[in-house]
C-alpha positions in Angstrom: 123.4 115.0 89.6 124.7 115.8 93.1 125.6 113.5 95.9 125.5 114.8 99.4 126.9 113.4 102.7 124.5 113.8 105.6 125.5 116.0 108.5 124.2 116.7 112.0 123.0 120.1 113.0 124.9 121.1 116.1 124.0 124.8 116.4 121.1 127.0 115.3 121.3 130.8 115.3 118.2 132.3 113.5 118.3 131.0 109.9 121.9 129.9 110.2 123.1 126.5 111.3 126.3 124.7 111.9 126.4 121.2 110.4 128.9 118.7 111.6 130.2 116.2 109.0 132.6 114.4 111.4 135.8 115.7 109.8 134.6 119.3 109.4 131.9 121.7 110.3 130.1 124.0 107.9 127.6 126.8 108.0 124.3 126.4 106.1 121.0 128.3 105.9 117.6 127.2 107.0 114.6 128.1 104.8 112.3 126.1 107.0 112.2 126.5 110.8 111.1 122.9 111.5 114.7 121.7 112.1 116.3 121.3 115.5 119.8 120.6 117.0 120.5 116.9 116.5 118.7 116.5 113.2 120.6 114.8 110.4 120.2 116.8 107.2 121.2 117.0 103.6 122.6 120.3 102.5 122.9 121.6 98.9 124.3 125.0 97.9 124.7 125.9 101.6 120.9 125.4 102.1 119.4 122.7 104.4 117.3 120.7 101.9 115.9 117.8 103.9 116.0 115.9 107.2 116.8 112.2 107.2 116.6 109.6 109.9 119.6 108.8 112.0 119.7 105.3 110.7 119.7 106.5 107.1 122.4 109.0 107.9 124.7 106.5 109.6 124.2 104.0 106.8 125.1 106.6 104.2 128.1 107.8 106.2 129.3 104.2 106.6 129.0 103.7 102.8 131.0 106.9 102.1 133.7 105.9 104.5 134.1 102.5 102.9 135.0 104.3 99.6 138.1 105.9 101.2 
C-alpha cells in the first residue's frame, strides 16, 4: 500500500508538470492532458494519477501536518 500527499500543479510543459508540495517541488509526468495549472493531484511513481478537490487536498495536507 502506498500513501500519497496531494500536491498542486504549478507548471505544465508538454507532458511534464511541476507539482508543489509546500515544502518542495517535484517533476511528474502527465499521461492524460485533462489537467491544468492549479489542480490538486496525487502522484505515484512520478506519474500524475488522479485529481482531487481542493477541499480534499487541504484536509489531507492538514492531517499529514498534524503527524509531525
